[in-house]
N, C-alpha and C positions, 0 to 999 in steps of 0.2 A: 130709401135704403138700398145699397148695392153690396156686392161681395168685395172683399179685399183678398188678394192672393199674394203669397210670399214664396220665395225660393230659399231653401236652406243653403247658405254659402258654407257654413261650418258649424258643427255641433260637437261639443265635448261629450265625454262619457256621461251616461245616466241623465241625459236630457230627454224628457218624456212628457207625454200628455198625462195630466193628473187632475183629479177633482176630489170631491169629498170622500171617495173610496167606495169600497164594496162591503159594507157592514152586514153582519148576519150570515156570512158564508163560511166562517171558520169551521163549523161542524161538518161541512162538506169537503174540507181540505183545501179551501180557497182563501188565501191571505186577503186581508182587507185592502192593502195597498193605500192609495191616496197620498196627499202631499206630505212631505217630510216636515215642513213647517206649516202647520194648519192655520195658525194665526195669519201668516203671510198670504195663504190662499184666500182666506175670507176677506182680508183687507184689500188685496188687489182686485178681487171681483167686485166688492161693494163700491170701490172707488170709481168703477166704470159703469155702475148701475146694473151689474149682473147679480144673480143669486149668489150667496156666499159660497156655496159648494160647486159652482159651475166649473167647467173644464178650463184649465190653464196650461201653459207650457212651463214645466218645472225645470229650472236651469241649475246645473251643478257648477262647481268651481272651474269646470272646463270651458264655460262660456258658450255663447251662441251668437251667430251672425245671420241675419235675414235680409234679403232684398225684397222690397215691396214692388211687385210687378204690375199690380192692377188695384184700383180702388183707393179708398181713404178710410181710416178707422182710428178711433181713440184707443189708447192702451194705458195700462198701469203696470209698474214694476214695484213689487213689495217683497221684502225679506232680505236680510243681510245688508252689508254695505257695498253693494255691487256698483260698478260704473257703467253708465248708459250713454250711448251716442245715437241720436236719431237725426239723420241728415247732417246738418252743421251744428246742431245743439248738443252740448254735453252736460250731463247732470247725473245725480246719483239715484239709486233705488229709492223707494218711497216717493214716487212721482207719477203724475198723470200727464200724458202728452198725446200728440196725434202724429200719424205717419201717412204718407201718400205715395202713389206710384212714382218710381224713380229715386226713392230714398232708401238708405241702408240703415238698419237697426242693429247695433252691436251692444251686447251685454257681456261684461267680463268681470271677474272677481275684483273687489276693491279691498279695503282694509280688514273686513271681518265678514264672517258668515260663510256657510257651505252651500246654501240653497237659496234661490230666489224664484218668485212666481211672476210670469208674464201673462197678464189677463187682457184680452181684447174686448172692446165694447161690441159684443155681438155673440154669435154662436160658433164655436170652433168645430169644424167638420172633421171628425175623427171616428174610427171604428169603435163600436160598443161591444163589450164582452160581458155576459152575465149582468146586464143592466147598468154597466158603468163604463165610462171612457178611461178610467184610471188604468195605467199600465202596470202590470206585474213585471218588474224589471228582469228577473231571470228568464222568463219565458217570452217576454215581449207581447203577451196577450193583453188586449185592451186597446187604447188609442195608439200605442206603439212608441218606439223610440224615434227621435228625429235624426235623420242621416243626411249627409251632403247630397244636394240635388233634389231632395224631396220637396213637395209643395205643401204649404199650409194655407187652408182656405177658411175665411171667416165670413159667415153669412149674417144678414140682418144688421149691418154695421151702423154704428153711430159715432159722431165726432163731438168732442167737448167744446164748450163755449169759450174756453181759454186754451191758448196754445201749449202752456206748460203750467202746472200747479203741483203742489206738494201734498203728500199724505203724512199726517203726524206719525212719527215713530216713537211709540211709548217706551218707557224703561223696560217693561216686561216683554218687549220684542227683541231684547238683546241676548247674547249668549249667557249661559249659566255655568260658571266655573265651579260652583258647588250645587249639587242637586240633592233633593230630599228623596229618601227611600223608605219603604216599609220592609223590614227584614223578612226573608222567606220567599216562597213557602218551604224551601228545603234547607234552612239555616242549620238544621240538625246534623247535616253532613260535615259541618265545619266546627273546629274546636274554638274555644274562646279567644285564643291568641290570633287565629286567622280572622275572626270577626273583628277583633280590635284593629288589625292591620288594614282590613277593608275600609273601616270607618275612619281610621286615623292617619292614613297616608294618601298621597296624591297619586293619580294614575295619568297616563298620557294616551291620547287617542292615536292609534297607529295609522299607517297608510292602508291597512286592510279595512277599508271603509267603503261601503256602498249602501244601497237602499235596504238591504237585508239586515245590516248591522255593522258594528265596528268592534274590532278587537282592541283590548286595552293592554298597555305595558305598565307594569308596576309590581308591587309585592306579590309573591306567589300565594295563591288561594287554594292550594291543593287540598282536596277533600280528605278528611280524616277517617272516612268510613268507606266500605265497599260500595261501589256504584251499582247497586242492584235494583234501583228504582225503575219501574216500567215507564215507557213513553207516556206523556200526558200533554194536554193542551198547553200552549205557551202564548204569551201576550207581548205586544209591543211594550218596551220598557223593561222586560225581564233582564236581569244581570245573570247570565248563565255561565257556569264555570266548567270547563272541560277537565278531564282526568289529569292533565299536566299542570293544572292550577292557573291557567290563563282565562281571564274573564272576557266575555263579549256582551255588549248591550244590543238587544234585538230591536230592530226598527221596522219601518212600514211594510216591507216585503218579507218579513220573517216567515219561516215555516210554521205550520199549524200545530205540530207536535214535536216533542223533544225528550230525550232521556237523560240529559245532564241536569244536575241540581242547580236551582236558582237560589243564589245567596240572598238576593233582594230584588225588589221591583221599584223602579223609579216612578214617582208620582206623575200621573198624567199631566198635572199642572206644570211640571218642569220638563216634560219631554221635548216640547218645541225648542226650549232654551238649550237643551242638550244637543239637539240636531243642528243648532247654529254653530256649534264648536267645529273647528277645523282639525284635520289631522295634525298631530304634534302639539295641540293645545292640552293644557292640564285640567283635570277635573277631580273634585273630591266628592265624597258621599256622606250625607248626614242622615241618621235614622230618626224617624218620627213614628208615633204610634198610629194605628189605624184611625183612632178618633181624631187625632190631629190632622191626618191626611184628609178626612172628610171636611173638616173646618177650613183647611187651606183651599180645597177645591171650591167650596161655596163662595168664599171671598174672592177668589180668582175669577170665577165665572161672572160675578157681579161687575168687576172691573173690566173684564173683556167685553161684556155685553154693552156697557156704557161707551167704551171706546169705539166698538164697531158701529154702534148706532150713529155716532158722530161722523164716521167715515161714510156710511150709507147716505146720510143727509147731504153731505158734500157731493157725493156722486150724483144724487138726484138733481142737485142744483147745476152741476156741470153739464149733464146730459139731458136735462129738460124732461125728466120722466115724472 
């Protein structure tokens, strides 16, 4: 095993090191961060024989270009419908391949998806902050953002037994143009007509979209009560409404507290699918009861575990672990 070294030729905005996140720190005012598409993170890692939550490079629709300047290593790209070029080979995301010194790796947006994960078969050398290499986008703390001219080093590298293979892309890895929500916890701030508009009309994701969240364009959801609620903890997936009636969905790098009412909370089961939507995509919201949400999560977990077990088995076969 040797090291592989890359030079960043070009990195789009929001291209960062991410892993399974920094859970359990919200009470200290530290966001969890982690991958925007958590299924893609797990699939890319398991496909190269890594632990599911290992550190990857998360790539936005701005794309990434790397030159391999030393060593050889296997890699996987999972998440979205991105286009990949490694040396002279061209293929899509949901693939495993190898790259060696003198080759260029280019990952750019394809027909769908906002984020994809690049996992190397080895350990990515990146700074750790509070026990995790996940990058908090607004501050840059953690592994950090990738910038032109920076070096990426992978230690303990492994190469696959095949030059190119695919990772199955299941139906539940696609974008969700309708997401399920549980109303609240502050639906009391909105009248019945506004709740009906929220659930009955489509919204569009705007260009105000980053790892903290995305603003939505659509019907006004202006609160019908005085906004006198104190700041309280907020979670990924909260649909938060400002005083002007504009809704935002909070994502991986959201703040830890907020004083605006949350009209609803997206089911965790649907959050990765929501994150796969691009700016200007349409989305609708459908309410379910808390009891239904629990049942949905249980069935979704079973399907996800079975899928990832198959990806892991294939990764072990490719990398001989």
